[in-house]
Structure formats: C-alpha cells, structure tokens
C-alpha positions as CSV (number, residue, x, y, z in Angstrom):
1,X,3.6,-46.4,42.8
2,X,1.4,-47.7,45.5
3,X,-1.1,-50.4,44.5
4,X,-3.9,-48.6,46.3
5,X,-4.1,-45.8,43.8
6,X,-7.4,-45.1,42.1
7,X,-7.8,-45.1,38.4
8,X,-7.8,-41.3,38.2
9,X,-4.6,-41.1,40.2
10,X,-2.9,-43.8,38.0
11,X,-4.1,-42.0,34.8
12,X,-2.0,-38.9,35.9
13,X,1.2,-41.0,35.8
14,X,0.7,-43.7,33.2
15,X,0.5,-43.3,29.5
16,X,-1.2,-45.7,27.0
17,X,1.6,-48.2,27.1
18,X,2.2,-47.9,30.8
19,X,5.2,-45.5,30.5
20,X,5.4,-43.3,33.6
21,X,5.2,-39.6,33.0
22,X,8.1,-37.5,34.3
23,X,7.4,-35.7,37.6
24,X,8.8,-32.2,37.3
25,X,10.7,-30.7,40.2
26,X,9.9,-27.1,41.3
27,X,12.9,-25.5,39.6
28,X,12.0,-27.0,36.2
29,X,8.4,-25.8,36.1
30,X,9.0,-22.3,34.9
31,X,11.4,-23.6,32.2
32,X,8.8,-26.0,30.9
33,X,6.1,-23.4,30.9
34,X,8.4,-20.9,29.2
35,X,9.2,-23.5,26.5
36,X,5.5,-24.3,25.9
37,X,4.6,-20.6,25.6
38,X,7.5,-19.0,23.9
39,X,8.9,-21.6,21.5
40,X,8.4,-20.6,17.9
41,X,6.3,-23.7,17.2
42,X,4.0,-23.0,20.1
43,X,1.5,-20.3,20.8
44,X,0.2,-18.1,23.6
45,X,-3.0,-20.1,24.5
46,X,-5.1,-20.1,27.7
47,X,-3.8,-21.9,30.8
48,X,-5.9,-25.1,30.4
49,X,-4.6,-25.7,26.8
50,X,-1.0,-25.1,27.9
51,X,-1.4,-27.6,30.7
52,X,-3.0,-30.2,28.3
53,X,-0.1,-29.8,25.9
54,X,2.4,-30.4,28.8
55,X,0.4,-33.5,29.8
56,X,0.6,-34.8,26.2
57,X,4.3,-34.4,26.3
58,X,4.5,-36.7,29.4
59,X,5.3,-34.1,32.1
60,X,3.4,-33.8,35.3
61,X,3.3,-31.9,38.6
62,X,0.4,-31.8,41.1
63,X,-0.5,-28.1,40.6
64,X,0.1,-28.0,36.8
65,X,-3.2,-26.3,35.8
66,X,-2.8,-23.7,38.6
67,X,0.7,-22.9,37.5
68,X,-0.3,-22.7,33.8
69,X,-3.1,-20.3,34.6
70,X,-0.8,-18.1,36.7
71,X,2.0,-18.2,34.1
72,X,-0.4,-17.2,31.3
73,X,-1.9,-14.4,33.5
74,X,1.6,-13.0,34.0
75,X,2.8,-13.4,30.4
76,X,2.9,-10.0,28.7
77,X,2.4,-11.4,25.2
78,X,-0.6,-13.5,26.3
79,X,-2.2,-10.5,27.9
80,X,-1.6,-8.3,24.8
81,X,-3.1,-11.0,22.5
82,X,-6.0,-11.7,24.8
83,X,-9.1,-13.4,23.6
84,X,-9.6,-12.7,19.9
85,X,-13.3,-12.7,19.3
86,X,-15.3,-12.4,16.1
87,X,-17.0,-9.3,17.4
88,X,-13.8,-7.3,16.8
89,X,-13.7,-8.1,13.1
90,X,-14.4,-5.4,10.5
91,X,-17.9,-5.6,9.1
92,X,-18.1,-6.4,5.4
93,X,-20.0,-3.7,3.5
94,X,-22.3,-5.0,0.8
95,X,-24.2,-3.1,-1.9
96,X,-27.8,-3.7,-2.6
97,X,-28.3,-6.5,-5.1
98,X,-24.7,-7.5,-4.5
99,X,-25.5,-11.1,-3.3
100,X,-28.6,-12.6,-4.8
101,X,-30.0,-16.0,-5.9
102,X,-32.4,-17.4,-8.5
103,X,-34.5,-20.5,-8.2
104,X,-36.8,-22.2,-10.6
105,X,-39.7,-24.2,-9.2
106,X,-41.9,-26.5,-11.2
107,X,-43.3,-28.4,-13.2
108,X,-46.7,-27.4,-11.8
109,X,-50.1,-28.0,-13.3
110,X,-50.7,-25.4,-16.0
111,X,-52.4,-22.2,-14.8
112,X,-53.0,-19.5,-17.5
113,X,-50.3,-21.4,-19.6
114,X,-47.7,-21.0,-16.8
115,X,-46.0,-24.2,-15.4
116,X,-42.9,-22.8,-13.7
117,X,-42.2,-20.2,-11.0
118,X,-39.0,-18.2,-10.9
119,X,-38.0,-16.8,-7.5
120,X,-35.3,-14.1,-7.1
121,X,-33.9,-13.2,-3.7
122,X,-31.6,-10.3,-2.7
123,X,-29.8,-11.7,0.3
124,X,-28.7,-8.3,1.6
125,X,-32.2,-6.6,1.8
126,X,-34.2,-9.9,1.9
127,X,-36.2,-8.6,-1.1
128,X,-38.1,-11.4,-2.9
129,X,-39.7,-11.4,-6.3
130,X,-41.6,-14.4,-7.7
131,X,-43.3,-14.7,-11.2
132,X,-44.9,-17.5,-13.2
133,X,-43.6,-18.5,-16.6
134,X,-44.6,-21.1,-19.2
135,X,-40.9,-22.3,-19.8
136,X,-37.7,-22.5,-17.7
137,X,-35.0,-21.6,-20.2
138,X,-32.3,-18.9,-20.4
139,X,-34.5,-16.4,-22.2
140,X,-36.8,-16.3,-19.1
141,X,-33.8,-15.4,-16.8
142,X,-32.5,-12.7,-19.1
C-alpha cells in the first residue's frame, strides 16, 4: 500500500487489527455474490446490505456496491420476494368492546359523597364512559 493513501482509502483495505482485506479478482466476484445470496444461512437482501456483509467478511473490490445492486436486480428470488411492507398484511378484525380498559382515578375531595372516578374506554370505537363513586373496590367494577 502506498503511504500517501487517505484514511478513507486505508479503511477499505485494513481491518481493526490491520489485517488487509482480500482483493477479489473479476472471476471470483459472481461466486462470492452467489454465496452471500444463495447460501442457506444467508438471505435475499437489498444490494447495500449484501455489500456490507461481504465487507464484514473481509473481501473487497472497487465496484462492490454497484455489482451487489446489479446482482440483486437480476436475482429471480430477490425480485419475487421484493420489499415486504406492513401495508400488505391482513387487517385484524376486532369486535366492538373487544379491547377495552378501566382506570380508577382518585382520591379526590369529596363531592356528593364521591371520592373516586372510574373511566372505561373501548379502544376500538374510542367510546369513553366516566362515573364518580364513593369507593374503589371490586363491587364498583362489577
């Protein structure tokens, strides 16, 4: 390596303990990309993630990210998988009063003998009911 290299250029070739990364020749590039995409322990990710995984494994070639993007764009399985988004998930159907909550608030100054407020909320319809009670025990909730 030449002593006039910048920090960014050295970072491409050196690892934490100054071990030089393996520079990959043109004939090995497709084999490495195939290994990182098609191995059972790997996955079909986007090009930048594949390139990052290859860098972590101490391989390097100058057009790594460009080749990874091109390889992913030509991979049939990657294209079939595509971007899985949350928009495509099935909506969960909920019944009215299916998900609701109860809160007791208090100890407030007595007003007409009531010192507590119970609040009931139906999270599906956003319906709210609040009532004042003198005590906060199980008999009030039932």
